GURORO-613416 format. One record per residue: z, x, y of N, C-alpha, C in turn; residue in one letter; residue number from 1. Coordinates in nm, 2 decimals, always signed. Example, Ala and Ser with C-alpha at 12.3 -4.5 7.8 and 13.67 -1.06 7.14 Angstrom:
+--------+--------+--------+--------+--------+--------+--------+--------+--------+--------+-----+
!   n_pz !   n_px !   n_py !  ca_pz !  ca_px !  ca_py !   c_pz !   c_px !   c_py ! residu ! num !
+--------+--------+--------+--------+--------+--------+--------+--------+--------+--------+-----+
!  +0.78 !  +1.32 !  -0.57 !  +0.78 !  +1.23 !  -0.45 !  +0.78 !  +1.32 !  -0.33 !      a !   1 !
!  +0.71 !  +1.28 !  -0.22 !  +0.71 !  +1.37 !  -0.11 !  +0.79 !  +1.29 !  +0.00 !      s !   2 !
+--------+--------+--------+--------+--------+--------+--------+--------+--------+--------+-----+
//
This chain:
+--------+--------+--------+--------+--------+--------+--------+--------+--------+--------+-----+
!   n_pz !   n_px !   n_py !  ca_pz !  ca_px !  ca_py !   c_pz !   c_px !   c_py ! residu ! num !
+--------+--------+--------+--------+--------+--------+--------+--------+--------+--------+-----+
!  +1.62 !  +1.01 !  +1.76 !  +1.53 !  +0.90 !  +1.80 !  +1.60 !  +0.77 !  +1.77 !      x !   1 !
!  +1.60 !  +0.68 !  +1.86 !  +1.66 !  +0.55 !  +1.84 !  +1.55 !  +0.45 !  +1.82 !      x !   2 !
!  +1.56 !  +0.37 !  +1.72 !  +1.46 !  +0.27 !  +1.68 !  +1.51 !  +0.13 !  +1.74 !      x !   3 !
!  +1.42 !  +0.06 !  +1.81 !  +1.44 !  -0.07 !  +1.86 !  +1.44 !  -0.17 !  +1.74 !      x !   4 !
!  +1.48 !  -0.29 !  +1.77 !  +1.47 !  -0.40 !  +1.67 !  +1.32 !  -0.39 !  +1.62 !      x !   5 !
!  +1.30 !  -0.41 !  +1.49 !  +1.17 !  -0.40 !  +1.43 !  +1.07 !  -0.49 !  +1.50 !      x !   6 !
!  +0.96 !  -0.44 !  +1.53 !  +0.85 !  -0.52 !  +1.58 !  +0.74 !  -0.52 !  +1.47 !      x !   7 !
!  +0.70 !  -0.63 !  +1.43 !  +0.60 !  -0.64 !  +1.32 !  +0.46 !  -0.62 !  +1.37 !      x !   8 !
!  +0.39 !  -0.52 !  +1.33 !  +0.26 !  -0.48 !  +1.39 !  +0.15 !  -0.51 !  +1.29 !      x !   9 !
!  +0.05 !  -0.59 !  +1.34 !  -0.07 !  -0.63 !  +1.26 !  -0.18 !  -0.54 !  +1.30 !      x !  10 !
!  -0.28 !  -0.53 !  +1.22 !  -0.41 !  -0.46 !  +1.25 !  -0.52 !  -0.56 !  +1.23 !      x !  11 !
!  -0.54 !  -0.65 !  +1.33 !  -0.64 !  -0.75 !  +1.31 !  -0.78 !  -0.69 !  +1.29 !      x !  12 !
!  -0.86 !  -0.76 !  +1.20 !  -1.00 !  -0.71 !  +1.18 !  -1.00 !  -0.59 !  +1.09 !      x !  13 !
!  -1.11 !  -0.53 !  +1.08 !  -1.14 !  -0.41 !  +1.00 !  -1.10 !  -0.42 !  +0.85 !      x !  14 !
!  -1.11 !  -0.55 !  +0.80 !  -1.08 !  -0.57 !  +0.66 !  -1.19 !  -0.52 !  +0.56 !      x !  15 !
!  -1.14 !  -0.46 !  +0.46 !  -1.23 !  -0.41 !  +0.35 !  -1.23 !  -0.52 !  +0.24 !      x !  16 !
!  -1.32 !  -0.62 !  +0.25 !  -1.32 !  -0.72 !  +0.15 !  -1.21 !  -0.83 !  +0.18 !      x !  17 !
!  -1.18 !  -0.90 !  +0.07 !  -1.08 !  -1.01 !  +0.09 !  -0.94 !  -0.96 !  +0.07 !      x !  18 !
!  -0.84 !  -1.04 !  +0.11 !  -0.70 !  -1.00 !  +0.09 !  -0.67 !  -1.01 !  -0.06 !      x !  19 !
!  -0.58 !  -0.93 !  -0.10 !  -0.53 !  -0.94 !  -0.24 !  -0.38 !  -0.98 !  -0.24 !      x !  20 !
!  -0.35 !  -1.08 !  -0.31 !  -0.21 !  -1.12 !  -0.31 !  -0.13 !  -1.09 !  -0.44 !      x !  21 !
!  -0.01 !  -1.11 !  -0.44 !  +0.08 !  -1.08 !  -0.55 !  +0.10 !  -0.92 !  -0.55 !      x !  22 !
!  +0.09 !  -0.86 !  -0.43 !  +0.10 !  -0.72 !  -0.42 !  +0.23 !  -0.69 !  -0.33 !      x !  23 !
!  +0.30 !  -0.59 !  -0.38 !  +0.41 !  -0.54 !  -0.29 !  +0.35 !  -0.42 !  -0.22 !      x !  24 !
!  +0.44 !  -0.36 !  -0.13 !  +0.40 !  -0.25 !  -0.05 !  +0.34 !  -0.13 !  -0.13 !      x !  25 !
!  +0.41 !  -0.10 !  -0.24 !  +0.37 !  +0.02 !  -0.32 !  +0.24 !  -0.01 !  -0.39 !      x !  26 !
!  +0.21 !  -0.13 !  -0.43 !  +0.08 !  -0.15 !  -0.50 !  -0.03 !  -0.14 !  -0.39 !      x !  27 !
!  -0.01 !  -0.19 !  -0.27 !  -0.10 !  -0.18 !  -0.16 !  -0.14 !  -0.03 !  -0.14 !      x !  28 !
!  -0.03 !  +0.05 !  -0.14 !  -0.05 !  +0.20 !  -0.12 !  -0.14 !  +0.26 !  -0.22 !      x !  29 !
!  -0.11 !  +0.22 !  -0.35 !  -0.18 !  +0.28 !  -0.46 !  -0.33 !  +0.24 !  -0.46 !      x !  30 !
!  -0.36 !  +0.11 !  -0.43 !  -0.50 !  +0.06 !  -0.42 !  -0.57 !  +0.13 !  -0.31 !      x !  31 !
!  -0.51 !  +0.13 !  -0.19 !  -0.58 !  +0.19 !  -0.07 !  -0.60 !  +0.34 !  -0.10 !      x !  32 !
!  -0.50 !  +0.41 !  -0.15 !  -0.52 !  +0.55 !  -0.17 !  -0.63 !  +0.58 !  -0.26 !      x !  33 !
!  -0.66 !  +0.49 !  -0.36 !  -0.76 !  +0.52 !  -0.45 !  -0.90 !  +0.48 !  -0.40 !      x !  34 !
!  -0.91 !  +0.43 !  -0.28 !  -1.04 !  +0.39 !  -0.22 !  -1.07 !  +0.48 !  -0.10 !      x !  35 !
!  -1.17 !  +0.57 !  -0.11 !  -1.20 !  +0.66 !  +0.00 !  -1.23 !  +0.58 !  +0.14 !      x !  36 !
!  -1.29 !  +0.46 !  +0.13 !  -1.32 !  +0.39 !  +0.25 !  -1.19 !  +0.33 !  +0.32 !      x !  37 !
!  -1.08 !  +0.32 !  +0.24 !  -0.96 !  +0.26 !  +0.29 !  -0.88 !  +0.36 !  +0.38 !      x !  38 !
!  -0.86 !  +0.32 !  +0.51 !  -0.79 !  +0.41 !  +0.60 !  -0.65 !  +0.36 !  +0.62 !      x !  39 !
!  -0.61 !  +0.25 !  +0.56 !  -0.48 !  +0.20 !  +0.57 !  -0.48 !  +0.05 !  +0.53 !      x !  40 !
!  -0.36 !  -0.01 !  +0.55 !  -0.35 !  -0.15 !  +0.51 !  -0.24 !  -0.22 !  +0.59 !      x !  41 !
!  -0.26 !  -0.36 !  +0.59 !  -0.15 !  -0.44 !  +0.65 !  -0.10 !  -0.52 !  +0.53 !      x !  42 !
!  +0.03 !  -0.51 !  +0.51 !  +0.10 !  -0.59 !  +0.40 !  +0.18 !  -0.70 !  +0.47 !      x !  43 !
!  +0.14 !  -0.82 !  +0.44 !  +0.21 !  -0.94 !  +0.50 !  +0.30 !  -1.00 !  +0.40 !      x !  44 !
!  +0.43 !  -1.00 !  +0.43 !  +0.52 !  -1.05 !  +0.32 !  +0.59 !  -1.18 !  +0.36 !      x !  45 !
!  +0.56 !  -1.23 !  +0.48 !  +0.62 !  -1.36 !  +0.52 !  +0.53 !  -1.43 !  +0.61 !      x !  46 !
!  +0.52 !  -1.56 !  +0.60 !  +0.44 !  -1.65 !  +0.68 !  +0.31 !  -1.69 !  +0.61 !      x !  47 !
!  +0.23 !  -1.77 !  +0.68 !  +0.11 !  -1.83 !  +0.61 !  +0.01 !  -1.72 !  +0.56 !      x !  48 !
!  +0.00 !  -1.61 !  +0.62 !  -0.09 !  -1.50 !  +0.58 !  -0.04 !  -1.43 !  +0.46 !      x !  49 !
!  +0.08 !  -1.46 !  +0.41 !  +0.14 !  -1.38 !  +0.30 !  +0.10 !  -1.45 !  +0.16 !      x !  50 !
!  +0.03 !  -1.56 !  +0.17 !  -0.02 !  -1.63 !  +0.05 !  +0.08 !  -1.73 !  +0.00 !      x !  51 !
!  +0.06 !  -1.79 !  -0.11 !  +0.15 !  -1.89 !  -0.16 !  +0.29 !  -1.84 !  -0.18 !      x !  52 !
!  +0.39 !  -1.93 !  -0.17 !  +0.53 !  -1.89 !  -0.18 !  +0.56 !  -1.81 !  -0.31 !      x !  53 !
!  +0.64 !  -1.71 !  -0.30 !  +0.68 !  -1.63 !  -0.41 !  +0.57 !  -1.55 !  -0.48 !      x !  54 !
!  +0.47 !  -1.51 !  -0.41 !  +0.37 !  -1.42 !  -0.47 !  +0.39 !  -1.28 !  -0.44 !      x !  55 !
!  +0.49 !  -1.25 !  -0.35 !  +0.52 !  -1.11 !  -0.32 !  +0.45 !  -1.05 !  -0.20 !      x !  56 !
!  +0.36 !  -1.13 !  -0.14 !  +0.29 !  -1.09 !  -0.02 !  +0.15 !  -1.06 !  -0.05 !      x !  57 !
!  +0.07 !  -1.04 !  +0.06 !  -0.07 !  -1.01 !  +0.05 !  -0.10 !  -0.88 !  +0.12 !      x !  58 !
!  -0.20 !  -0.81 !  +0.07 !  -0.24 !  -0.68 !  +0.12 !  -0.38 !  -0.70 !  +0.18 !      x !  59 !
!  -0.40 !  -0.65 !  +0.30 !  -0.53 !  -0.65 !  +0.37 !  -0.57 !  -0.50 !  +0.38 !      x !  60 !
!  -0.66 !  -0.45 !  +0.30 !  -0.71 !  -0.31 !  +0.31 !  -0.79 !  -0.30 !  +0.44 !      x !  61 !
!  -0.78 !  -0.19 !  +0.51 !  -0.85 !  -0.17 !  +0.64 !  -0.94 !  -0.05 !  +0.64 !      x !  62 !
!  -1.05 !  -0.06 !  +0.71 !  -1.15 !  +0.05 !  +0.72 !  -1.11 !  +0.14 !  +0.84 !      x !  63 !
!  -1.02 !  +0.09 !  +0.93 !  -0.97 !  +0.16 !  +1.04 !  -0.83 !  +0.12 !  +1.08 !      x !  64 !
!  -0.74 !  +0.21 !  +1.11 !  -0.61 !  +0.19 !  +1.16 !  -0.58 !  +0.29 !  +1.26 !      x !  65 !
!  -0.56 !  +0.25 !  +1.39 !  -0.52 !  +0.35 !  +1.49 !  -0.41 !  +0.27 !  +1.58 !      x !  66 !
!  -0.35 !  +0.34 !  +1.66 !  -0.25 !  +0.28 !  +1.76 !  -0.32 !  +0.18 !  +1.84 !      x !  67 !
!  -0.45 !  +0.20 !  +1.87 !  -0.52 !  +0.11 !  +1.96 !  -0.56 !  -0.02 !  +1.89 !      x !  68 !
!  -0.57 !  -0.02 !  +1.76 !  -0.61 !  -0.14 !  +1.69 !  -0.49 !  -0.23 !  +1.65 !      x !  69 !
!  -0.37 !  -0.19 !  +1.68 !  -0.25 !  -0.26 !  +1.65 !  -0.21 !  -0.37 !  +1.75 !      x !  70 !
!  -0.15 !  -0.47 !  +1.70 !  -0.09 !  -0.57 !  +1.79 !  +0.02 !  -0.65 !  +1.72 !      x !  71 !
!  +0.12 !  -0.71 !  +1.79 !  +0.22 !  -0.78 !  +1.72 !  +0.16 !  -0.90 !  +1.64 !      x !  72 !
!  +0.23 !  -0.93 !  +1.53 !  +0.19 !  -1.05 !  +1.45 !  +0.21 !  -1.17 !  +1.54 !      x !  73 !
!  +0.13 !  -1.27 !  +1.51 !  +0.14 !  -1.40 !  +1.58 !  +0.20 !  -1.50 !  +1.48 !      x !  74 !
!  +0.26 !  -1.60 !  +1.54 !  +0.32 !  -1.71 !  +1.47 !  +0.43 !  -1.66 !  +1.39 !      x !  75 !
!  +0.44 !  -1.71 !  +1.26 !  +0.56 !  -1.68 !  +1.18 !  +0.53 !  -1.57 !  +1.08 !      x !  76 !
!  +0.41 !  -1.51 !  +1.09 !  +0.38 !  -1.40 !  +1.00 !  +0.46 !  -1.27 !  +1.03 !      x !  77 !
!  +0.50 !  -1.20 !  +0.92 !  +0.57 !  -1.08 !  +0.94 !  +0.51 !  -0.98 !  +0.83 !      x !  78 !
!  +0.50 !  -0.85 !  +0.87 !  +0.45 !  -0.76 !  +0.77 !  +0.46 !  -0.62 !  +0.83 !      x !  79 !
!  +0.38 !  -0.53 !  +0.77 !  +0.38 !  -0.39 !  +0.81 !  +0.24 !  -0.34 !  +0.80 !      x !  80 !
!  +0.20 !  -0.25 !  +0.90 !  +0.08 !  -0.18 !  +0.89 !  +0.10 !  -0.03 !  +0.86 !      x !  81 !
!  +0.03 !  +0.02 !  +0.77 !  +0.04 !  +0.16 !  +0.73 !  -0.10 !  +0.23 !  +0.74 !      x !  82 !
!  -0.10 !  +0.36 !  +0.77 !  -0.22 !  +0.43 !  +0.79 !  -0.22 !  +0.55 !  +0.69 !      x !  83 !
!  -0.34 !  +0.57 !  +0.62 !  -0.35 !  +0.68 !  +0.53 !  -0.33 !  +0.81 !  +0.60 !      x !  84 !
!  -0.26 !  +0.90 !  +0.54 !  -0.23 !  +1.03 !  +0.60 !  -0.34 !  +1.12 !  +0.58 !      x !  85 !
!  -0.42 !  +1.15 !  +0.69 !  -0.53 !  +1.24 !  +0.69 !  -0.51 !  +1.35 !  +0.79 !      x !  86 !
!  -0.44 !  +1.45 !  +0.76 !  -0.42 !  +1.56 !  +0.85 !  -0.31 !  +1.53 !  +0.96 !      x !  87 !
!  -0.32 !  +1.60 !  +1.07 !  -0.22 !  +1.58 !  +1.17 !  -0.26 !  +1.48 !  +1.28 !      x !  88 !
!  -0.17 !  +1.40 !  +1.32 !  -0.20 !  +1.30 !  +1.42 !  -0.19 !  +1.36 !  +1.56 !      x !  89 !
!  -0.28 !  +1.32 !  +1.65 !  -0.28 !  +1.37 !  +1.79 !  -0.19 !  +1.28 !  +1.87 !      x !  90 !
!  -0.15 !  +1.34 !  +1.99 !  -0.07 !  +1.26 !  +2.08 !  -0.12 !  +1.13 !  +2.12 !      x !  91 !
!  -0.25 !  +1.12 !  +2.14 !  -0.31 !  +0.99 !  +2.18 !  -0.29 !  +0.88 !  +2.07 !      x !  92 !
!  -0.29 !  +0.93 !  +1.94 !  -0.27 !  +0.83 !  +1.83 !  -0.12 !  +0.78 !  +1.83 !      x !  93 !
!  -0.03 !  +0.86 !  +1.89 !  +0.11 !  +0.82 !  +1.89 !  +0.15 !  +0.74 !  +2.01 !      x !  94 !
!  +0.07 !  +0.73 !  +2.11 !  +0.11 !  +0.66 !  +2.23 !  +0.15 !  +0.51 !  +2.20 !      x !  95 !
!  +0.27 !  +0.48 !  +2.24 !  +0.32 !  +0.34 !  +2.23 !  +0.38 !  +0.31 !  +2.09 !      x !  96 !
!  +0.36 !  +0.40 !  +2.00 !  +0.42 !  +0.37 !  +1.86 !  +0.48 !  +0.50 !  +1.81 !      x !  97 !
!  +0.57 !  +0.49 !  +1.72 !  +0.63 !  +0.60 !  +1.65 !  +0.59 !  +0.59 !  +1.50 !      x !  98 !
!  +0.54 !  +0.70 !  +1.45 !  +0.48 !  +0.70 !  +1.32 !  +0.59 !  +0.76 !  +1.22 !      x !  99 !
!  +0.63 !  +0.68 !  +1.13 !  +0.73 !  +0.72 !  +1.03 !  +0.67 !  +0.77 !  +0.91 !      x ! 100 !
!  +0.73 !  +0.87 !  +0.85 !  +0.67 !  +0.92 !  +0.72 !  +0.68 !  +0.82 !  +0.61 !      x ! 101 !
!  +0.58 !  +0.80 !  +0.54 !  +0.58 !  +0.71 !  +0.43 !  +0.62 !  +0.78 !  +0.30 !      x ! 102 !
!  +0.55 !  +0.76 !  +0.19 !  +0.58 !  +0.83 !  +0.07 !  +0.50 !  +0.96 !  +0.06 !      x ! 103 !
!  +0.46 !  +1.01 !  +0.17 !  +0.38 !  +1.14 !  +0.17 !  +0.23 !  +1.11 !  +0.18 !      x ! 104 !
!  +0.19 !  +0.99 !  +0.15 !  +0.04 !  +0.95 !  +0.15 !  +0.01 !  +0.87 !  +0.27 !      x ! 105 !
!  +0.11 !  +0.80 !  +0.33 !  +0.09 !  +0.71 !  +0.44 !  +0.19 !  +0.73 !  +0.55 !      x ! 106 !
!  +0.15 !  +0.68 !  +0.67 !  +0.24 !  +0.67 !  +0.78 !  +0.26 !  +0.52 !  +0.81 !      x ! 107 !
!  +0.38 !  +0.48 !  +0.86 !  +0.41 !  +0.34 !  +0.90 !  +0.42 !  +0.34 !  +1.05 !      x ! 108 !
!  +0.35 !  +0.24 !  +1.11 !  +0.36 !  +0.22 !  +1.25 !  +0.48 !  +0.13 !  +1.29 !      x ! 109 !
!  +0.56 !  +0.18 !  +1.38 !  +0.67 !  +0.10 !  +1.44 !  +0.67 !  +0.13 !  +1.59 !      x ! 110 !
!  +0.72 !  +0.04 !  +1.67 !  +0.74 !  +0.06 !  +1.81 !  +0.86 !  +0.16 !  +1.83 !      x ! 111 !
!  +0.84 !  +0.25 !  +1.92 !  +0.95 !  +0.34 !  +1.95 !  +1.02 !  +0.30 !  +2.08 !      x ! 112 !
!  +1.15 !  +0.33 !  +2.08 !  +1.23 !  +0.30 !  +2.20 !  +1.31 !  +0.42 !  +2.23 !      x ! 113 !
!  +1.33 !  +0.45 !  +2.36 !  +1.41 !  +0.56 !  +2.40 !  +1.56 !  +0.53 !  +2.40 !      x ! 114 !
+--------+--------+--------+--------+--------+--------+--------+--------+--------+--------+-----+
//
């Protein structure tokens, strides 16, 4: 599989509460994994949505993450959207994106290129 230049995918909406800042990717995973209602998260590490400078980024916990809810980040924001690993994904969930294995608890969405 060949990966295109990274496309930063957001998951607008579906927030579980307010964003939490000063979180890295691993902390977002730990917090989401510990909350049954959390189906994934978007971690914003650059741009206005990442919080004040040098905080390490902001985590937006999500009640839903699917291929259909994803869209490219707007403006200068950059980050990653991860989905909690709950069983096997279906073909429709993979349309338009390639799901990378995370740490065994999550999948990361990225655009796939042939």
